[in-house]
C-alpha positions as CSV (number, residue, x, y, z in Angstrom):
1,M,-56.1,-43.9,3.6
2,T,-55.6,-45.3,7.1
3,Q,-58.6,-44.7,9.3
4,R,-57.5,-42.8,12.6
5,V,-59.0,-42.4,16.1
6,R,-58.9,-38.7,17.0
7,V,-59.7,-36.5,19.9
8,Q,-60.5,-32.8,18.8
9,C,-61.2,-29.5,20.4
10,F,-61.0,-31.0,23.9
11,T,-60.5,-28.2,26.3
12,V,-59.2,-28.4,29.8
13,T,-58.1,-25.8,32.4
14,S,-54.2,-25.2,33.1
15,N,-54.4,-27.9,35.9
16,G,-56.0,-30.5,33.5
17,I,-59.7,-30.3,34.5
18,G,-62.1,-30.9,31.7
19,A,-65.4,-30.9,33.6
20,G,-66.8,-30.0,37.0
21,E,-68.8,-31.8,39.6
22,D,-72.6,-31.7,40.3
23,Q,-73.7,-32.2,36.8
24,D,-77.5,-31.8,36.1
25,H,-79.9,-30.9,33.2
26,E,-79.2,-27.2,33.3
27,R,-75.2,-27.6,33.8
28,P,-73.7,-30.2,31.5
29,F,-70.1,-29.2,32.8
30,G,-71.2,-29.1,36.3
31,H,-69.9,-26.3,38.4
32,V,-67.5,-25.4,35.7
33,D,-69.0,-22.7,33.4
34,P,-68.6,-23.7,29.8
35,K,-68.7,-20.1,28.8
36,D,-65.3,-19.8,30.5
37,L,-63.8,-23.1,29.6
38,M,-64.9,-23.1,25.9
39,A,-64.7,-19.3,25.2
40,W,-62.0,-19.8,22.6
41,R,-64.5,-22.0,20.4
42,F,-67.5,-19.7,21.0
43,A,-65.6,-16.7,19.8
44,T,-64.5,-18.2,16.4
45,G,-66.0,-17.1,13.1
46,T,-66.8,-20.8,12.4
47,W,-68.7,-21.2,15.6
48,M,-70.6,-18.0,14.9
49,N,-71.7,-19.2,11.6
50,H,-68.9,-17.3,9.8
51,S,-70.0,-14.1,11.4
52,D,-67.6,-11.1,10.7
53,A,-67.6,-10.5,14.5
54,G,-65.8,-13.9,15.2
55,T,-62.3,-14.4,15.5
56,R,-59.9,-16.0,12.9
57,G,-56.4,-17.3,13.0
58,I,-55.4,-20.7,14.5
59,D,-58.5,-21.0,17.0
60,D,-60.8,-20.7,14.0
61,Y,-58.7,-23.0,11.9
62,I,-58.9,-25.7,14.6
63,E,-62.8,-25.1,14.9
64,R,-63.1,-25.4,11.2
65,D,-61.3,-28.9,11.2
66,Y,-63.6,-30.3,13.9
67,A,-66.0,-32.2,11.5
68,R,-63.5,-32.9,8.8
69,G,-63.2,-36.4,7.8
70,I,-65.2,-37.7,11.0
71,G,-67.5,-40.7,10.1
72,A,-68.5,-41.5,13.8
73,E,-68.1,-40.3,17.5
74,I,-67.9,-42.3,20.5
75,M,-69.0,-40.5,23.8
76,G,-69.5,-41.3,27.5
77,R,-73.0,-41.5,28.9
78,N,-72.3,-38.2,31.0
79,K,-71.7,-36.3,27.7
80,F,-75.0,-37.5,26.4
81,G,-76.9,-36.4,29.5
82,P,-76.9,-36.1,33.4
83,I,-79.1,-39.2,34.0
84,R,-77.6,-41.8,36.2
85,G,-78.5,-45.6,36.7
86,E,-81.4,-47.2,34.8
87,W,-83.2,-45.0,32.3
88,P,-86.5,-44.0,33.9
89,D,-88.0,-43.7,30.2
90,H,-86.7,-43.0,26.8
91,E,-88.0,-39.4,26.5
92,W,-84.7,-37.5,27.4
93,Q,-82.8,-37.4,24.2
94,G,-79.6,-35.5,25.3
95,W,-78.6,-31.9,25.4
96,W,-78.2,-31.6,21.5
97,G,-81.6,-30.4,20.4
98,D,-83.6,-31.6,17.4
99,E,-80.5,-31.1,15.1
100,P,-77.3,-32.4,16.9
101,P,-74.0,-31.1,15.7
102,F,-72.4,-34.5,15.0
103,H,-73.9,-35.4,11.6
104,T,-72.6,-38.9,12.1
105,P,-73.5,-42.0,14.1
106,V,-72.8,-41.5,17.7
107,F,-71.9,-44.5,20.0
108,V,-72.8,-43.7,23.7
109,L,-71.0,-45.9,26.2
110,T,-73.3,-46.9,29.1
111,H,-73.9,-49.8,31.6
112,Y,-77.8,-49.3,30.8
113,P,-78.4,-49.6,27.1
114,R,-81.5,-48.2,25.5
115,P,-82.8,-48.4,21.7
116,S,-81.2,-46.3,19.3
117,F,-82.9,-43.2,17.8
118,T,-82.3,-40.6,15.2
119,L,-82.5,-36.9,15.4
120,A,-81.9,-35.1,11.9
121,D,-78.8,-36.8,10.5
122,T,-77.5,-38.2,13.8
123,T,-78.3,-41.6,15.0
124,F,-77.4,-42.4,18.8
125,H,-76.6,-46.0,19.6
126,F,-76.1,-47.1,23.3
127,L,-73.5,-49.7,24.0
128,Q,-72.3,-51.7,26.9
129,A,-69.0,-52.4,25.5
130,S,-65.3,-52.1,26.2
131,P,-63.4,-49.4,24.3
132,H,-62.0,-51.9,22.0
133,D,-65.4,-53.3,21.1
134,A,-67.0,-49.9,20.8
135,L,-64.3,-48.7,18.6
136,E,-64.7,-51.7,16.2
137,Q,-68.5,-50.9,15.8
138,A,-67.7,-47.1,15.3
139,K,-65.0,-47.8,12.7
140,T,-67.4,-50.0,10.7
141,A,-70.0,-47.2,10.8
142,A,-67.4,-44.6,9.9
143,G,-66.5,-46.3,6.6
144,D,-63.3,-44.6,5.1
145,N,-63.5,-41.8,7.7
146,D,-62.1,-41.3,11.1
147,V,-63.6,-41.9,14.6
148,R,-63.7,-39.1,17.1
149,I,-63.5,-39.8,20.8
150,G,-65.8,-37.0,21.9
151,G,-65.5,-37.1,25.7
152,G,-66.0,-36.6,28.5
153,V,-62.8,-36.8,30.5
154,T,-63.4,-40.4,31.7
155,T,-64.1,-41.6,28.2
156,V,-61.0,-39.9,26.7
157,R,-58.8,-41.3,29.5
158,A,-60.2,-44.8,28.9
159,F,-59.4,-44.8,25.2
160,L,-55.9,-43.2,26.0
161,D,-55.2,-46.0,28.6
162,A,-56.3,-48.6,26.2
163,G,-53.7,-47.3,23.5
164,L,-56.4,-46.6,21.1
165,V,-55.9,-42.9,20.3
166,D,-53.8,-41.9,17.3
167,E,-54.1,-38.1,17.4
168,M,-55.3,-35.7,19.8
169,H,-55.8,-31.9,20.3
170,V,-56.4,-30.4,23.7
171,A,-56.7,-26.7,24.1
172,V,-55.5,-25.6,27.6
173,A,-57.2,-22.6,29.0
174,P,-55.3,-20.1,31.1
175,Y,-57.1,-20.6,34.4
176,E,-57.5,-23.2,37.2
177,V,-60.5,-24.6,39.1
178,S,-60.1,-26.2,42.3
179,R,-61.9,-29.6,41.7
180,G,-63.5,-31.6,38.8
181,L,-62.6,-34.5,36.4
182,Q,-58.9,-34.2,35.4
183,L,-57.6,-35.4,32.1
184,W,-54.0,-35.2,33.2
185,T,-51.8,-33.7,36.0
186,H,-49.3,-32.4,33.4
187,P,-49.4,-33.0,29.5
188,D,-45.9,-34.3,29.5
189,E,-47.0,-37.5,31.2
190,L,-48.3,-38.5,27.8
191,T,-45.1,-38.0,26.0
192,D,-43.9,-41.5,26.6
193,R,-46.3,-42.6,23.8
194,F,-47.1,-39.4,21.9
195,H,-45.0,-36.6,20.4
196,L,-46.2,-33.3,21.6
197,E,-46.3,-29.8,20.2
198,R,-47.6,-26.6,21.8
199,V,-48.9,-23.7,19.9
200,P,-50.0,-20.6,21.8
201,S,-52.8,-18.5,20.5
202,S,-53.6,-14.8,21.0
203,S,-56.8,-15.9,22.9
204,G,-54.7,-17.1,25.8
205,I,-55.2,-20.8,24.8
206,V,-52.3,-23.1,24.3
207,H,-53.2,-25.8,21.7
208,H,-51.5,-29.1,22.5
209,F,-51.2,-31.4,19.5
210,F,-50.3,-35.2,20.3
211,W,-49.5,-37.8,17.6
212,R,-48.3,-41.4,18.1
213,R,-44.6,-42.1,18.4
């Protein structure tokens, strides 16, 4: 089976903003509240550990699919944590707690490498590498499985601009914010290289599915 490069469950506002400004330790999304942006995911039965209180339908189906067939993830440094510049030390180990949700090797793109470390079944590697070179390492680590480009916005854009993404799912939330990191001005700007299908959900989210032409 062909190894694919995928973006999954990436959520933006109706004007394409996927993260806010002024990120810090307490605010991974900056001034944008993830409880608003990611409400559709947080409400699913899968996110709620299959609680009967969680939603079903397409939102839950997509959330269940998040980890399927993924063998490695690539993320930008700002998804790992808010520290900028040289690492002051190696004590900060990201926002993910003692049991990160990835369950695969994770490759963090940064201009300031640091030693790899493992939490539970997730090993974080820090790379000063181009998208192409990082992807080659991630593909090797993923074995027969796919590689997920996990974000944030700048990292997803870098892999899109390099022509390295095979499939992408973006959930568009039904509200705008005035400023932040923008994935696109309009999703149709990607249709020169991707097919696009939109599927609305009763949650108000519109799921956008892209696959290579």
